[in-house]
N, C-alpha and C positions, 0 to 999 in steps of 0.2 A: 503492499499499500504505499504511493507517494504521496507528499504533500501537495504537488500539483494536481493529482488527482481529486484530491478531496477539495480544493480551490476550484476546480472546474464545477465540481458537483453542486456546491454552494452558489456559484455564479448563474448556473442555469436556474436555480429555484428563485435566486433575487431578479434575474432578467425575464423570466416567466417562459423561457424556450430556448432550445439549443441555437437558434440562428442568432438571435441577440445574444445570446452568451459568448459565442465564437467570435461576433463582431467586436464585442467588448474586449475580449482576451487577444485580439488580432491574430486569431488562429481560424482554419478553415472550419466549416461546421463536421466534415469528416473526420478532422484530426480532434476533435474537442469530444464527437461521439465515440471515437476509439479510446480516448481516455477514460470515458466513465463505462464502457465496457470492460475495460480491464480493473477498474476498480470493483463493479458488480462481480466480476470473475474471482478476484480476490476475497470477496466478502461470501460469495456462495449464493447471493441473493439479488434480484433485479432491486433497483432502485426508483426506476419510473415507470409508469404504465407504456405499453404500446402506443405510438402515435407521436406527434410532434407539439403536443401542449405541455408537456414535462410535468404530467400529473403524477406526483409521489405514489408509491405503493405503499401499503402499510409498512412494511419494513424501511421504506425511505422515510416515513414519517417519524420512525423510530430513531433512525440515523441522524435526520436533521439537528436537532437540538445538542446532540453529544458531537457532532462534527464542528457546529458553531461555536460551541464553547472551547473546543480544542484550538481551533482557528484564532478564536480571541486570545486565548491565550499563549499561542505562538508569536502573534502579533505584539503582545504586550511582553513577552519575554525578550524579542527582537529589539523593541523599543528600549529596553532598560538596558540591554547590552550594548547597545548602541551609546547611550547616554552615559554608561558607565565607561565606554572607550573614550567618550569625550570629557571624563570627569564630572558629568551630571548627576550620577547617581552612584549609589554605594554605599560603603562603611568604610570608616578609617579609624583606627586604633593608635591612641598617642600616650605614650608615657612621658611624664615632666617631674622635675623636682618641684616640691609645694611652692616655694617663692614665686615662679614662673607662673604656677597655676593661678595666683592671686594676684598677681602685677601684670605681666603681660599677655597671657593668653587669652583673657576675655576679650580684650580688643581685636585680637587678631581672629578669633572666632566669630565676632560679630560682623566683621567685614566677609570672612568666607561663608558664613551663613546667608548673607545678603546675595552673594553670587550662586552659592550651589545649595539652595534649599532643602533638597532632597537628600543630600548626603547625610547618614548616620554617623555620629561621633560619640566614640567612647574614648572617655579621658580619664586615666589612671595617675594620681601623685604617689611618688616613690622619693625616697633619699636618691642620692646620685649612683650609689651602687646598685640599688633595684631597679632604677631608671635603665642602667647599661645592660643588665641581665635580662630583662625583659625584651630588649629589643635583640640581643644577641640570640635567645631562645626562640624568636619569632612570634612572641606573645604580641607585641606590637609592630605597626607599620612605620613609626617614627619615634622620636624621642629628642626631649630638650633637656640638657643639663650642663655638667662641668666635663670639659674635654678629659681633664687627667683620670677621670673615671673610666676610661674605655680604653681597649688595645687598638692604636690607630690601623694596625694591618687590618681588621675586621670592620670598620667602619668608615662611612663618608662623612666628614665633619665640616661644619661652614659655620663660622662666627658670625654670631649675632652682636654680642655686645660684651663689653667689659664692666663687670661688677666689682667695685670696690670694697674690700673689707675694713670692718670699724669694730670699734669697742661698743658693748652693749651694757648699762648699768642703769640703777636707779638714780632718779634726778638728784636726790639726796646726798649721793655718794660724794666722797671728798675728790673724787676724779675730776669732778665739775670745777674745781679749783686749778687743778693741775693743767687741766688743757689749755688754760688760758695764760700760762706761764711763758715767759719769752723764749724761744728756740735759739741756741746759739749758732745754728746753721743759717737761720733767717735776720740775723742782728742789723744787717744792712738794709733790710726791708723796713716799710712803715708797717704799724701795728695793722693798718687795714689791708695789706698784702698777705700777710701771714695766715698760713693756713692752720685752722684750729684742728689740734690731733693731739694723740699720744703714742710715746715710744713705748716699745714692749718693756723696758727694765721699770716704767711706772706703773706696770699692771703685776709684778710677781707679789706684792704683799698682799694682793687682794685674793679671796677666796675664787679660784676659777672653776667654770662650769665648761664642761668638754661636750660639743654636740659633733654631728656629723662633718658640718662644714670647717671644723677645727682642723681636719686632713690639710688643707691649705698652709697652716702654719708648719708643717713637717719640713724638714732641710732648710729651716731658716733659724735664726736665733731667737725668734718667739717660740720654737718646738719646745723650749722649758715650761711654756705655761702648759702644753698637753702633759706632759710628765708630772707635773704637779698636781695636776687636776683633782679638786676635792668631790665634784660630781662629775656624773657621766648620764647624759641624756639624748636620747635618739628621738623622741618624741616633741615637736615645737610647742605644742599647748604644755607639755610638762615644762620644757626650759623656760619659757615666760612666766610660768607660775612661779618658779625658783626665782627669777630675776626679781619679780614685783614685790617677793617677799625679802629681798635684800640678802639672798643667800650667797651671793657671789657675782661676779661679772663673766661676760664670755665675748667671742668674737663672732659676728656674721656679715654675710655681704648685706650690701646695701638694701637690695631687691629684697631680702628675707625679712627686714623690720617693716613691721607694720606702718601704715600710714596713719597721722594724727594719735600716736600712741600717747597717751595723756601722763604715764607715770616712768616711762624709759627714755634713755636718751643712747642716741647711734652717734658717734664720732668717729672721724677717721683716725686709721692706726698709720701714723707716719712712718716709724721705723720698726718692723720693714714695710713698705709700703706695698700691698698686694691686691691683685684683681683675681676674682673668678671669671674664666673666661668661659661664657655661657654660648652654646650653640645648638643648632639642630643636626641632629643625626639619621642616617639612614645606613643599611647595611650595604657594604662595598660588594660590588660585582652580582649586585642583585636588583632586577628591576622590581619597584615598587607600583601599585595601582596608579590608574589615572587620578583618581579623588585624592590619594595622599601626596601624589606628584603636584597636583594644584594647591595644596595645603602648604607641601614644602616650600613652593616658589611664592606664594603671596605672604608666608611668614618673613621668608628673606626680605621681601619687598618693602613690607610694612615696617619691619625694625629699621630699614636704610632710610624709610621716609621720616619716621617718627623719633628715632633715636639716635645720639651721637655716640661712635665707636670711640 
């Protein structure tokens, strides 16, 4: 049973006869009749009564709704696949570090959803290591996070932005006074030109709270803070709870610090001055789906238009 034979059957019914159906299909009437006879031979029953009026047999009446349903489903499938090929329909799965889920991704998703309203989006937030693992195991199509968390041989990384690392503490902490003290390296500058911030030696007397992003301090002089950490937390909610209760200080990328935070302060870490290199990842040597590729390109373009690298 061929798809074209089913289409010819339905065309005869819709046009009310073989002649009109043949004209519509740009086929000879003999060719169309032969197509229907082959279908009847395959099914083992006549579909039309004898004559030229294209009257359906009882078997033909039974087949008609089933063939209509099948051809409608086939057309819908064909349209969906073409739309998916063009990036118009489908599903994409994205893993991201939490700070980007709250700060960057919503704006990108707004633009993407306007352009591709029929794409289903599955968004998973995880720490940098979890994001990397989800991409490498094929659980997600794309990932956003820190490039140091992935094996460069396995991924295709595109830098989106540099996220500075700062110190986070309660507003009443004595570090608030230290951040304003003159910096010997900037004595030749006016006070207005000096960048407010803290050096790692100014932090060692404070109880330190280690979180996942503190890996960025490794292999720097500030790594001593990690080694002497009093608390270790992985959950961002727990981290801010400890900070608000004045149990210690921590370091965080700027994007990970909540906007309009009333109780805490984020201030630049000046020595060592560190940045988290945030990018979008896909697996190397593997073609992603058209909807995922469309998101990948839009995300890069959005960041270039709205953020300064």
